[in-house]
MDAnalysis code that builds the backbone (N, CA, C; Angstrom):
import MDAnalysis as mda
import numpy as np

u = mda.Universe.empty(339, n_residues=113, atom_resindex=np.repeat(np.arange(113), 3), trajectory=True)
u.add_TopologyAttr("name", ["N", "CA", "C"] * 113)
u.add_TopologyAttr("resid", np.arange(1, 114))
u.add_TopologyAttr("resname", ["UNK", "UNK", "UNK", "UNK", "UNK", "UNK", "UNK", "UNK", "UNK", "UNK", "UNK", "UNK", "UNK", "UNK", "UNK", "UNK", "UNK", "UNK", "UNK", "UNK", "UNK", "UNK", "UNK", "UNK", "UNK", "UNK", "UNK", "UNK", "UNK", "UNK", "UNK", "UNK", "UNK", "UNK", "UNK", "UNK", "UNK", "UNK", "UNK", "UNK", "UNK", "UNK", "UNK", "UNK", "UNK", "UNK", "UNK", "UNK", "UNK", "UNK", "UNK", "UNK", "UNK", "UNK", "UNK", "UNK", "UNK", "UNK", "UNK", "UNK", "UNK", "UNK", "UNK", "UNK", "UNK", "UNK", "UNK", "UNK", "UNK", "UNK", "UNK", "UNK", "UNK", "UNK", "UNK", "UNK", "UNK", "UNK", "UNK", "UNK", "UNK", "UNK", "UNK", "UNK", "UNK", "UNK", "UNK", "UNK", "UNK", "UNK", "UNK", "UNK", "UNK", "UNK", "UNK", "UNK", "UNK", "UNK", "UNK", "UNK", "UNK", "UNK", "UNK", "UNK", "UNK", "UNK", "UNK", "UNK", "UNK", "UNK", "UNK", "UNK", "UNK"])
u.atoms.positions = np.array([
    [-9.611, -53.301, 9.929],
    [-10.968, -53.768, 9.995],
    [-11.628, -53.157, 11.241],
    [-12.898, -52.748, 11.094],
    [-13.644, -52.178, 12.217],
    [-14.339, -53.283, 12.995],
    [-14.523, -53.034, 14.261],
    [-15.212, -53.970, 15.139],
    [-16.708, -53.921, 14.878],
    [-17.364, -55.063, 14.885],
    [-18.814, -55.141, 14.707],
    [-19.514, -54.617, 15.963],
    [-20.648, -53.947, 15.769],
    [-21.479, -53.465, 16.871],
    [-22.530, -54.529, 17.130],
    [-22.513, -55.121, 18.291],
    [-23.374, -56.260, 18.612],
    [-24.605, -55.789, 19.389],
    [-25.786, -56.100, 18.856],
    [-27.052, -55.764, 19.514],
    [-27.711, -57.061, 19.971],
    [-27.939, -57.161, 21.263],
    [-28.669, -58.310, 21.817],
    [-30.160, -57.998, 21.678],
    [-30.876, -58.805, 20.910],
    [-32.304, -58.588, 20.657],
    [-33.124, -59.244, 21.758],
    [-33.597, -58.424, 22.678],
    [-34.449, -58.926, 23.755],
    [-35.895, -59.002, 23.289],
    [-36.316, -58.037, 22.483],
    [-37.680, -58.014, 21.973],
    [-38.699, -58.041, 23.093],
    [-39.613, -59.001, 23.029],
    [-40.599, -59.206, 24.102],
    [-40.381, -60.568, 24.762],
    [-39.172, -61.076, 24.642],
    [-38.867, -62.399, 25.192],
    [-38.828, -62.430, 26.715],
    [-39.043, -61.312, 27.346],
    [-39.178, -61.240, 28.805],
    [-40.588, -61.649, 29.243],
    [-41.484, -61.819, 28.248],
    [-42.875, -62.234, 28.512],
    [-43.602, -61.329, 29.507],
    [-43.297, -60.033, 29.438],
    [-43.984, -59.072, 30.286],
    [-43.438, -58.944, 31.696],
    [-42.316, -59.575, 31.985],
    [-41.714, -59.527, 33.321],
    [-40.575, -58.515, 33.342],
    [-40.721, -57.460, 34.144],
    [-39.651, -56.474, 34.281],
    [-38.395, -57.116, 34.861],
    [-38.552, -58.051, 35.793],
    [-37.389, -58.731, 36.368],
    [-36.633, -59.516, 35.300],
    [-37.377, -60.201, 34.438],
    [-36.736, -60.958, 33.351],
    [-36.047, -59.996, 32.381],
    [-36.681, -58.858, 32.090],
    [-36.077, -57.871, 31.189],
    [-34.769, -57.334, 31.772],
    [-34.763, -57.052, 33.061],
    [-33.540, -56.578, 33.718],
    [-32.457, -57.651, 33.691],
    [-32.857, -58.889, 33.886],
    [-31.913, -60.011, 33.805],
    [-31.340, -60.129, 32.394],
    [-32.176, -59.911, 31.396],
    [-31.712, -59.989, 30.007],
    [-30.668, -58.912, 29.712],
    [-30.838, -57.738, 30.302],
    [-29.844, -56.674, 30.140],
    [-28.519, -57.120, 30.733],
    [-28.571, -57.700, 31.921],
    [-27.345, -58.175, 32.569],
    [-26.659, -59.248, 31.729],
    [-27.425, -60.184, 31.194],
    [-26.858, -61.257, 30.370],
    [-26.253, -60.683, 29.091],
    [-26.940, -59.733, 28.475],
    [-26.403, -59.098, 27.260],
    [-25.075, -58.416, 27.571],
    [-25.023, -57.717, 28.687],
    [-23.792, -57.045, 29.087],
    [-22.679, -58.055, 29.370],
    [-23.010, -59.095, 30.111],
    [-22.012, -60.128, 30.425],
    [-21.497, -60.825, 29.175],
    [-22.327, -60.859, 28.143],
    [-21.954, -61.523, 26.891],
    [-21.109, -60.636, 25.985],
    [-20.945, -59.386, 26.367],
    [-20.124, -58.480, 25.573],
    [-20.883, -57.705, 24.510],
    [-22.215, -57.737, 24.544],
    [-22.999, -56.972, 23.571],
    [-22.781, -55.481, 23.807],
    [-22.898, -54.719, 22.727],
    [-22.776, -53.265, 22.816],
    [-24.103, -52.608, 23.170],
    [-25.190, -53.278, 22.832],
    [-26.529, -52.733, 23.057],
    [-27.500, -53.873, 23.296],
    [-28.622, -53.522, 23.914],
    [-29.722, -54.470, 24.076],
    [-30.985, -53.755, 23.592],
    [-31.788, -54.459, 22.775],
    [-32.951, -53.836, 22.141],
    [-34.233, -54.568, 22.520],
    [-35.200, -53.765, 22.930],
    [-36.515, -54.268, 23.302],
    [-37.542, -53.830, 22.254],
    [-38.788, -54.147, 22.490],
    [-39.904, -53.698, 21.655],
    [-40.904, -53.000, 22.567],
    [-41.359, -51.831, 22.137],
    [-42.297, -51.043, 22.924],
    [-43.587, -50.893, 22.137],
    [-44.702, -51.284, 22.752],
    [-45.992, -51.166, 22.072],
    [-47.126, -51.133, 23.078],
    [-48.171, -50.470, 22.671],
    [-49.453, -50.551, 23.363],
    [-50.293, -51.460, 22.474],
    [-50.439, -52.725, 22.835],
    [-51.070, -53.692, 21.929],
    [-52.406, -53.242, 21.344],
    [-53.223, -52.579, 22.137],
    [-54.539, -52.134, 21.644],
    [-54.427, -51.129, 20.501],
    [-53.272, -50.482, 20.379],
    [-53.087, -49.483, 19.319],
    [-52.538, -50.070, 18.025],
    [-52.049, -51.300, 18.086],
    [-51.403, -51.860, 16.896],
    [-52.045, -53.139, 16.372],
    [-53.054, -53.631, 17.063],
    [-53.713, -54.844, 16.561],
    [-55.171, -54.873, 16.984],
    [-55.886, -55.707, 16.313],
    [-57.308, -55.886, 16.587],
    [-57.527, -57.200, 17.330],
    [-58.631, -57.301, 18.027],
    [-58.940, -58.563, 18.718],
    [-59.248, -59.674, 17.730],
    [-59.399, -59.332, 16.461],
    [-59.697, -60.328, 15.426],
    [-58.451, -60.876, 14.734],
    [-57.287, -60.334, 15.075],
    [-56.041, -60.796, 14.454],
    [-55.768, -62.249, 14.833],
    [-55.427, -63.053, 13.851],
    [-55.107, -64.463, 14.105],
    [-53.672, -64.592, 14.603],
    [-53.440, -65.606, 15.403],
    [-52.084, -65.909, 15.860],
    [-51.331, -66.644, 14.753],
    [-50.031, -66.472, 14.767],
    [-49.165, -67.233, 13.864],
    [-49.117, -68.682, 14.343],
    [-48.763, -69.589, 13.451],
    [-48.707, -71.010, 13.805],
    [-47.816, -71.275, 15.018],
    [-46.638, -70.631, 15.051],
    [-45.737, -70.875, 16.176],
    [-46.339, -70.362, 17.488],
    [-47.161, -69.310, 17.430],
    [-47.820, -68.807, 18.635],
    [-48.901, -69.778, 19.103],
    [-49.605, -70.372, 18.167],
    [-50.634, -71.344, 18.519],
    [-50.045, -72.557, 19.229],
    [-48.820, -72.917, 18.847],
    [-48.166, -74.078, 19.455],
    [-47.746, -73.810, 20.898],
    [-47.528, -72.548, 21.233],
    [-46.985, -72.213, 22.546],
    [-47.982, -71.544, 23.491],
    [-49.186, -71.253, 23.000],
    [-50.151, -70.528, 23.828],
    [-51.521, -71.184, 23.751],
    [-52.400, -70.723, 24.588],
    [-53.776, -71.197, 24.611],
    [-54.473, -70.752, 23.324],
    [-55.030, -71.668, 22.585],
    [-55.659, -71.309, 21.309],
    [-56.941, -70.502, 21.483],
    [-57.531, -70.515, 22.681],
    [-58.722, -69.714, 22.941],
    [-58.388, -68.242, 23.192],
    [-57.148, -67.973, 23.478],
    [-56.684, -66.617, 23.742],
    [-56.432, -65.896, 22.410],
    [-56.866, -64.661, 22.297],
    [-56.654, -63.918, 21.051],
    [-55.221, -63.398, 20.957],
    [-54.839, -62.999, 19.767],
    [-53.528, -62.381, 19.544],
    [-53.386, -61.152, 20.454],
    [-54.432, -60.356, 20.549],
    [-54.401, -59.154, 21.377],
    [-54.228, -59.516, 22.857],
    [-54.965, -60.497, 23.344],
    [-54.828, -60.911, 24.746],
    [-53.412, -61.407, 25.038],
    [-52.865, -62.185, 24.123],
    [-51.507, -62.682, 24.281],
    [-50.522, -61.521, 24.306],
    [-50.685, -60.580, 23.399],
    [-49.763, -59.448, 23.302],
    [-49.798, -58.574, 24.544],
    [-50.966, -58.406, 25.119],
    [-51.067, -57.627, 26.357],
    [-50.234, -58.266, 27.468],
    [-50.166, -59.581, 27.489],
    [-49.407, -60.291, 28.521],
    [-47.894, -60.154, 28.341],
    [-47.434, -60.076, 27.116],
    [-45.991, -60.125, 26.876],
    [-45.331, -58.752, 26.728],
    [-46.113, -57.681, 26.694],
    [-45.526, -56.347, 26.627],
    [-45.423, -55.744, 28.027],
    [-44.369, -55.002, 28.232],
    [-44.167, -54.308, 29.502],
    [-45.012, -53.044, 29.553],
    [-45.377, -52.602, 30.739],
    [-46.038, -51.303, 30.839],
    [-45.049, -50.212, 30.429],
    [-45.554, -49.126, 29.896],
    [-44.680, -48.079, 29.373],
    [-43.762, -47.490, 30.437],
    [-44.181, -47.467, 31.671],
    [-43.329, -46.890, 32.716],
    [-42.132, -47.784, 33.063],
    [-42.074, -48.987, 32.548],
    [-40.944, -49.887, 32.809],
    [-39.690, -49.493, 32.034],
    [-39.850, -48.802, 30.928],
    [-38.710, -48.527, 30.054],
    [-37.699, -47.577, 30.668],
    [-38.148, -46.704, 31.541],
    [-37.210, -45.820, 32.250],
    [-36.271, -46.648, 33.128],
    [-36.803, -47.655, 33.777],
    [-36.004, -48.539, 34.636],
    [-35.014, -49.357, 33.793],
    [-35.466, -49.828, 32.640],
    [-34.573, -50.590, 31.760],
    [-33.426, -49.717, 31.265],
    [-33.756, -48.500, 30.864],
    [-32.709, -47.592, 30.384],
    [-31.710, -47.291, 31.498],
    [-32.198, -47.058, 32.712],
    [-31.309, -46.774, 33.844],
    [-30.362, -47.946, 34.106],
    [-30.870, -49.163, 34.019],
    [-30.021, -50.355, 34.206],
    [-28.933, -50.401, 33.131],
    [-29.329, -50.107, 31.903],
    [-28.351, -50.091, 30.806],
    [-27.278, -49.031, 31.049],
    [-27.705, -47.852, 31.443],
    [-26.739, -46.779, 31.709],
    [-25.784, -47.178, 32.817],
    [-26.297, -47.820, 33.859],
    [-25.468, -48.279, 34.968],
    [-24.411, -49.275, 34.500],
    [-24.790, -50.132, 33.561],
    [-23.872, -51.158, 33.052],
    [-23.049, -50.679, 31.852],
    [-23.353, -49.472, 31.370],
    [-22.675, -48.913, 30.195],
    [-22.889, -49.758, 28.947],
    [-24.137, -50.183, 28.755],
    [-24.556, -50.859, 27.537],
    [-25.680, -50.007, 26.947],
    [-25.688, -49.850, 25.647],
    [-26.683, -48.982, 25.019],
    [-28.078, -49.613, 25.080],
    [-29.055, -48.794, 25.425],
    [-30.453, -49.213, 25.471],
    [-31.138, -48.805, 24.175],
    [-31.869, -49.731, 23.581],
    [-32.631, -49.462, 22.367],
    [-34.008, -50.097, 22.512],
    [-34.964, -49.541, 21.784],
    [-36.272, -50.180, 21.714],
    [-36.952, -49.754, 20.426],
    [-37.612, -50.689, 19.789],
    [-38.399, -50.405, 18.599],
    [-39.805, -50.055, 19.041],
    [-40.273, -48.877, 18.625],
    [-41.623, -48.431, 18.968],
    [-42.583, -48.823, 17.849],
    [-43.782, -49.263, 18.238],
    [-44.764, -49.724, 17.269],
    [-45.975, -48.814, 17.137],
    [-46.026, -47.736, 17.916],
    [-47.175, -46.838, 17.849],
    [-46.725, -45.465, 18.356],
    [-47.562, -44.457, 18.144],
    [-47.197, -43.092, 18.507],
    [-47.029, -42.902, 20.012],
    [-47.841, -43.552, 20.806],
    [-47.708, -43.439, 22.262],
    [-46.342, -43.985, 22.692],
    [-45.941, -45.100, 22.114],
    [-44.640, -45.691, 22.438],
    [-43.499, -44.807, 21.954],
    [-43.666, -44.197, 20.789],
    [-42.647, -43.266, 20.282],
    [-42.459, -42.117, 21.271],
    [-43.552, -41.556, 21.732],
    [-43.473, -40.444, 22.679],
    [-42.833, -40.885, 23.997],
    [-43.147, -42.078, 24.440],
    [-42.547, -42.612, 25.667],
    [-41.034, -42.704, 25.522],
    [-40.578, -43.233, 24.405],
    [-39.140, -43.394, 24.189],
    [-38.455, -42.053, 23.936],
    [-39.146, -41.125, 23.299],
    [-38.578, -39.780, 23.104],
    [-38.295, -39.111, 24.439],
    [-39.181, -39.312, 25.412],
    [-38.967, -38.743, 26.742],
    [-37.715, -39.309, 27.402],
    [-37.326, -40.503, 26.986],
    [-36.092, -41.132, 27.496],
    [-34.886, -40.741, 26.647],
    [-35.106, -39.842, 25.704],
    [-34.064, -39.308, 24.815],
    [-33.433, -40.375, 23.933],
    [-34.275, -41.260, 23.417],
    [-33.780, -42.247, 22.452],
    [-33.911, -41.674, 21.061],
])
């Protein structure tokens, strides 16, 4: 039987904090995960200010805030991903990220993902 490849899904659960994202990498590594995966996006390129929030988002955020405003808060700046990848390399855990737009794809390509 082959060993399962475990991916710790960090997504945007760092809420836009690079320190929290780095901590999540450490926790994933300590937990024995093989990889940690984030989400990379430029919110203005993937959504409109008219997009409605999901019910679960309404329960956890200010209802006057738009989906776009919320998304801007929870995504990391594109220059943060180089630091995340370096932390992963240091810990010998694979770095992954799902790109949601062409700018994000190009950013991750530069990191040789």
